[in-house]
N, C-alpha and C positions, 0 to 999 in steps of 0.2 A: 418497472418500479426500481429494481436493483441498479440498473444502468443509470437512471437519473440520480440516484443517491451517490454512486461513484463519481459521476460527472461533477456533482457539488463538492465532493472531497477533493477531486483534482483541481477544481477552480480555487479552492482555499490554498492548496499547495502552490498553485501558480502565483497567487498573491505574494508568497514568500520566495518566489523564483526557484521553486523546487520542480525539477523536470521529471516527468513520468511518461510511461508508455501509453499507447492507446488502450482502451478498455477491450478486454478479450472475454469471450464466453466459451467455457469448456464444453466440448461436445459430449462428454460423459453425462449420462442422465442418472438421477437418483430418485427413488420412490420413497416418499415420507410415510409415516404410520397411517396418515389419513388417505394415502393413495395418490397424492399429488406428485407429478413429475417435476423435478427441479434440476437446475444445472448451476454450476459455480460460475461466478463472474469476478474478474480481478483486473488490476493493472499493477505494473512494477514501477518502483522508484529507481531512477537512474543511479547506478553504483559509482559514478564518477566522484572523485574525492571532494571537489568543491560542492557538489550537489549534496553529498552526505553530510558535510559540515553545516550547510544551510538547514537540512532536515533536523540534525541533532540540535542546533541552536534554536530553531523555531518551533519544532514539533516534539521530537524526542520520543522516548519510551518510558515514561514515569512509572507505569504499572507493570512493565515487562522488564524486570531486572536483567534476565539472561540476554534479551535482545539488546538492551542498553549496553551491557558489557561487551558484547560482540561488536557493536558499532564503535565503541571506544577503542577496542583492539584494532579494528580496521583503520581507524584514523590516527592511531599513535605511531604507525610505521613511518 
């Protein structure tokens, strides 16, 4: 279920020509209050300058001011 969701997000990024890594599943397991075993799942956005510009221009971090500021600092060099 989570992998399918991340695939959809990656496909949206692909439409904006934003490059990402493959989806990875963390081997660490966590137990929820309900007793279910879960693992984290993620992908990374390429940190190449042109890729970050496309991300900033098309997606950005409107609700994450700190992340937005870090991205601006990275791209202002």
